[in-house]
C-alpha positions as CSV (number, residue, x, y, z in Angstrom):
1,M,23.7,40.9,-7.5
2,E,21.6,43.0,-4.9
3,S,20.0,44.5,-8.1
4,L,19.6,40.8,-9.6
5,D,17.6,39.8,-6.5
6,Q,15.2,42.4,-6.3
7,T,14.8,42.5,-10.3
8,I,14.3,38.3,-9.5
9,N,11.7,39.0,-6.7
10,S,9.8,41.3,-8.6
11,Y,9.4,38.6,-11.6
12,L,8.0,36.3,-9.3
13,D,5.9,38.3,-7.1
14,V,4.1,39.4,-10.3
15,W,4.0,35.5,-11.3
16,F,3.1,33.9,-7.9
17,G,1.2,37.0,-6.3
18,P,2.8,38.4,-2.8
19,R,4.3,35.8,-0.4
20,D,3.9,34.6,2.9
21,P,5.1,37.4,5.7
22,R,5.8,34.7,8.0
23,V,9.0,33.7,6.4
24,K,9.9,37.3,6.0
25,G,13.9,37.0,7.0
26,W,14.6,33.4,7.4
27,L,17.5,31.5,6.5
28,L,18.0,31.4,2.7
29,L,14.3,32.0,2.2
30,D,14.2,36.2,0.8
31,N,16.1,35.6,-2.7
32,Y,16.1,32.6,-4.9
33,I,20.0,33.1,-6.2
34,P,21.4,31.2,-3.2
35,T,19.2,28.1,-3.6
36,F,19.5,28.2,-7.9
37,I,23.4,28.2,-6.8
38,F,23.4,25.3,-4.8
39,S,21.5,23.6,-7.2
40,V,24.2,24.4,-9.9
41,L,27.1,23.5,-7.8
42,Y,25.3,20.3,-7.3
43,L,25.0,19.4,-10.8
44,L,28.3,20.4,-11.6
45,I,30.0,18.2,-8.8
46,V,27.8,15.3,-10.2
47,W,29.1,15.7,-13.7
48,I,32.9,16.7,-12.8
49,G,32.9,14.0,-9.5
50,P,32.8,10.5,-11.4
51,K,35.5,11.9,-13.7
52,Y,37.4,13.2,-10.8
53,M,37.6,9.8,-9.0
54,Q,37.7,7.5,-12.1
55,N,41.3,7.0,-11.4
56,K,41.4,6.9,-8.1
57,Q,40.4,3.8,-5.2
58,P,37.4,4.5,-3.7
59,F,36.5,6.1,-0.4
60,S,35.2,3.9,2.4
61,C,33.0,6.4,4.0
62,R,31.7,3.8,6.3
63,G,32.3,5.6,9.7
64,I,30.9,9.0,8.4
65,L,27.9,7.1,6.3
66,V,26.6,6.2,9.8
67,V,26.9,9.4,11.3
68,Y,25.1,10.7,8.7
69,N,22.7,8.6,8.1
70,V,22.0,8.2,11.7
71,G,21.9,12.1,11.7
72,L,19.0,12.6,9.0
73,T,17.1,9.0,10.6
74,L,16.8,11.8,13.9
75,L,16.3,14.4,11.7
76,S,13.1,12.9,9.6
77,L,12.0,11.5,12.5
78,Y,11.9,14.8,14.5
79,M,10.1,16.3,11.5
80,F,7.4,13.8,11.0
81,Y,6.7,13.7,15.0
82,E,6.2,17.4,15.1
83,L,4.0,17.8,11.6
84,V,1.8,14.7,12.9
85,T,1.4,16.7,16.0
86,G,1.0,20.0,14.3
87,V,-1.6,18.7,12.2
88,W,-3.6,16.8,14.8
89,E,-3.4,20.2,17.2
90,G,-4.4,22.3,13.9
91,G,-7.5,20.0,13.4
92,Y,-6.3,20.1,9.7
93,N,-8.2,18.4,6.8
94,F,-7.0,16.1,5.0
95,F,-8.4,17.2,1.3
96,C,-8.2,21.3,1.4
97,Q,-5.9,23.0,4.4
98,D,-5.4,26.4,3.8
99,T,-2.5,28.9,5.8
100,H,-4.2,31.0,8.3
101,S,-6.9,28.9,9.7
102,G,-4.2,26.7,12.0
103,G,-3.9,29.3,14.5
104,E,-0.6,28.3,16.5
105,A,-0.4,25.3,15.1
106,D,0.6,27.1,11.6
107,M,3.4,28.8,13.2
108,K,4.5,24.9,14.0
109,I,4.1,23.4,10.3
110,V,6.1,26.4,9.2
111,R,9.3,26.0,11.3
112,V,9.1,22.0,10.4
113,L,8.7,22.9,7.0
114,W,11.9,24.8,7.0
115,W,13.9,22.4,9.0
116,Y,12.7,20.4,5.4
117,Y,13.5,22.6,3.0
118,F,16.4,22.7,4.6
119,S,17.4,18.7,4.8
120,K,16.8,19.1,1.1
121,L,20.1,20.7,1.1
122,I,21.8,18.3,3.2
123,E,20.8,15.5,1.2
124,F,23.0,16.1,-1.9
125,M,25.3,14.4,-0.1
126,D,23.5,10.9,-0.7
127,T,25.4,11.6,-4.2
128,F,28.7,13.0,-3.0
129,F,28.9,9.6,-1.0
130,F,28.3,7.6,-4.2
131,I,30.4,9.6,-5.7
132,L,33.1,9.2,-3.4
133,R,32.9,5.5,-3.0
134,K,32.3,4.8,-7.2
135,N,28.8,4.0,-7.1
136,H,28.3,5.8,-10.3
137,Y,25.5,3.3,-11.2
138,Q,23.4,4.1,-8.2
139,I,23.9,8.2,-9.6
140,T,20.5,7.8,-12.1
141,V,18.4,10.5,-13.5
142,L,16.0,10.3,-11.6
143,H,18.1,10.2,-8.4
144,V,20.5,13.5,-9.8
145,Y,16.6,15.1,-10.9
146,H,14.6,14.4,-7.9
147,H,17.4,16.0,-5.0
148,A,18.3,19.1,-7.4
149,S,14.6,20.0,-8.1
150,M,13.2,19.2,-4.7
151,L,15.5,21.8,-3.1
152,N,13.8,24.2,-5.9
153,I,10.6,23.1,-5.0
154,W,10.6,23.9,-1.3
155,W,11.9,27.4,-1.9
156,F,8.8,28.3,-3.8
157,V,6.6,26.2,-1.8
158,M,8.3,27.8,1.7
159,N,7.6,31.6,0.6
160,W,3.9,30.9,-1.2
161,V,2.6,28.2,1.0
162,P,5.0,27.6,4.4
163,C,1.5,25.9,5.8
164,G,-1.4,24.5,5.5
165,H,-1.6,21.4,2.8
166,S,2.0,21.6,2.1
167,Y,2.0,19.4,4.9
168,F,1.1,16.5,3.1
169,G,3.8,15.5,1.2
170,A,6.3,16.3,3.7
171,T,5.2,14.7,6.4
172,L,4.8,11.2,3.9
173,N,8.1,11.8,2.2
174,S,9.9,12.4,6.1
175,F,8.1,8.8,7.8
176,I,9.8,7.2,4.5
177,H,13.0,8.9,5.3
178,V,12.9,7.6,8.8
179,L,13.7,4.0,6.9
180,M,15.4,4.6,3.9
181,Y,18.1,6.6,6.3
182,S,18.0,4.0,9.0
183,Y,18.7,1.3,6.6
184,Y,21.5,2.5,5.1
185,G,22.6,3.5,8.7
186,L,22.4,0.2,9.7
187,S,23.5,-1.6,6.2
188,A,26.8,0.2,6.8
189,I,27.7,-2.4,9.6
190,P,27.8,-5.7,8.5
191,A,26.6,-7.3,11.0
192,M,23.5,-6.0,10.9
193,R,22.8,-6.2,7.0
194,P,20.9,-9.6,7.8
195,Y,18.6,-8.0,10.2
196,L,17.5,-5.6,7.7
197,W,13.7,-6.9,6.9
198,W,12.2,-3.7,5.4
199,K,14.6,-3.3,2.5
200,K,12.0,-4.0,-0.2
201,Y,9.0,-1.3,1.7
202,I,11.9,1.4,0.5
203,T,12.1,1.8,-3.1
204,Q,7.3,1.5,-3.3
205,G,7.6,3.9,-0.6
206,Q,10.1,6.6,-2.3
207,L,7.8,6.5,-5.6
208,D,4.6,6.6,-3.8
209,S,6.1,9.8,-2.0
210,I,7.2,11.5,-4.9
211,C,4.9,10.8,-7.2
212,P,1.5,13.3,-6.8
213,N,-0.8,11.3,-9.6
214,N,-1.3,8.6,-6.7
215,L,-2.9,11.4,-5.2
216,P,-7.5,11.7,-5.0
217,D,-8.4,14.1,-7.5
218,K,-10.4,16.0,-5.5
219,L,-7.4,17.4,-3.8
220,W,-5.4,18.8,-6.3
221,C,-9.1,20.7,-7.3
222,C,-9.1,22.0,-3.1
223,L,-5.8,22.7,-3.8
224,A,-6.3,24.8,-7.0
225,M,-8.8,26.7,-4.5
226,C,-6.0,27.8,-2.2
227,L,-3.0,28.4,-4.7
228,P,-1.1,31.0,-7.1
229,Y,-1.9,29.7,-10.5
230,G,1.3,29.2,-10.8
231,M,2.2,26.9,-7.9
232,A,-0.7,24.8,-8.2
233,V,0.5,23.9,-12.4
234,F,4.1,23.7,-11.7
235,P,4.5,21.0,-9.4
236,D,2.1,18.7,-11.6
237,L,3.8,19.5,-14.8
238,L,6.9,19.0,-13.3
239,Y,6.3,15.6,-12.2
240,D,4.4,14.7,-15.2
241,F,7.6,14.5,-16.8
242,F,8.6,12.1,-14.4
243,D,6.1,10.2,-14.8
244,Y,6.1,9.9,-18.7
245,P,9.4,8.0,-18.7
246,L,8.9,5.7,-15.7
247,H,5.7,4.9,-17.6
248,K,7.2,3.9,-21.2
249,F,9.8,1.8,-19.2
250,L,7.4,-0.1,-17.2
251,H,5.0,-0.7,-20.2
252,S,8.0,-1.1,-23.0
253,D,7.0,-5.0,-23.1
254,L,3.5,-4.6,-24.0
255,Q,4.7,-2.0,-26.5
256,K,6.9,-4.4,-28.5
257,E,3.9,-6.8,-28.5
258,G,1.5,-4.5,-29.8
259,I,-0.8,-4.1,-27.3
260,L,-0.3,-1.0,-25.7
261,Q,0.1,1.3,-28.4
262,K,3.1,3.8,-28.5
263,E,2.3,7.3,-27.8
264,R,3.9,10.5,-28.8
265,I,5.6,13.2,-26.6
266,S,3.5,15.8,-28.2
267,E,0.0,14.3,-27.6
268,W,1.5,13.2,-24.0
269,L,2.0,16.8,-23.0
270,Y,-1.3,18.3,-24.6
271,S,-3.2,15.9,-22.7
272,R,-1.1,16.4,-19.3
273,C,-1.6,20.1,-19.9
274,E,-5.3,19.4,-20.8
275,R,-5.8,18.2,-17.6
276,V,-4.6,20.2,-15.4
277,H,-6.4,22.9,-16.6
278,K,-9.7,21.0,-16.1
279,Q,-8.5,20.4,-12.5
280,L,-8.5,24.3,-12.0
281,F,-11.0,26.0,-13.8
282,F,-13.9,22.9,-14.3
283,P,-13.7,20.4,-11.4
284,R,-17.1,20.1,-11.1
285,E,-17.1,19.5,-16.1
286,Q,-14.3,16.6,-14.7
287,C,-16.2,15.2,-11.4
288,E,-19.2,14.9,-14.1
289,T,-17.3,13.0,-17.1
290,K,-16.4,10.9,-14.3
291,K,-19.5,9.8,-13.1
292,T,-20.7,9.5,-16.8
293,K,-17.8,7.1,-17.4
294,K,-18.7,5.3,-14.4
295,G,-22.5,4.8,-15.3
296,L,-21.0,3.9,-19.3
297,K,-18.8,1.5,-17.9
298,T,-21.3,-0.2,-15.3
299,K,-23.7,-0.3,-18.9
300,L,-21.8,-2.1,-20.4
301,R,-20.7,-4.5,-17.9
302,N,-24.9,-5.2,-17.4
303,H,-24.9,-5.7,-21.3
304,F,-22.4,-8.4,-21.3
305,D,-23.4,-10.2,-18.0
306,T,-26.9,-10.4,-19.9
307,T,-25.9,-11.6,-22.7
308,D,-23.4,-14.0,-21.1
309,N,-26.7,-15.2,-19.7
310,K,-28.6,-15.5,-22.8
311,I,-25.6,-17.7,-24.3
312,I,-26.0,-20.1,-21.1
């Protein structure tokens, strides 16, 4: 096992470059194998669990659900508070923050982000409770993909970018989790359900927090200057695979009516890879292209406005 760990670590160091020494020796961070094993076990339970529960009565889990959700609400609130205060103390930049300019605040962010990484392991229990309660309709592909991937993604983040701009997604996600787990915890108490008015905002908040494509292009261009190549490309490509089926689902009605032309997966993948490549290596050219498009749209708008005036 030790030789396997060394082999994997050597390959990762070649691809991503040297790791951040500040997290050396921290729990679960030295070797990737434990994180990978946890993810595989999670997927096995997701596969076997519903089959095991098929002929059994669902468990209530009401008491433990309240404790579990209250605990994650408090943990998320703690992480959100510490991240916001750490960003304030370190004078972090919203668009581009490196990993060694915040002084003591950087170490504060590193410690909180380790808890954020570890919380992804705790959140596997979300799915396990769905299985025990036989709420199988809630175990969607997106749900399983999100839980299985986040633990792995944050292992890489903690080893190579444990502070700096890594705070952004964790802060947003922690805030959403405060709303989400407080709702789930209180909804386990029937008397509280009529007062839970924020349910309709949770799904939209979750989508906004896990879709990096909602962030400004300037942010991605700046991150490309601070991160190793693999770390900059991997998350964008990974989440684009989620964005593609979501895009198809949202626009399926337009495709049926023939308004939106169907797009082949190969063409879509090529266009997304090309966009990431341009963001990484030709940010100025991309900005100039956007300005050109904006100028062309303005000219066309002025042209049609003039034509309409002539007709009138």
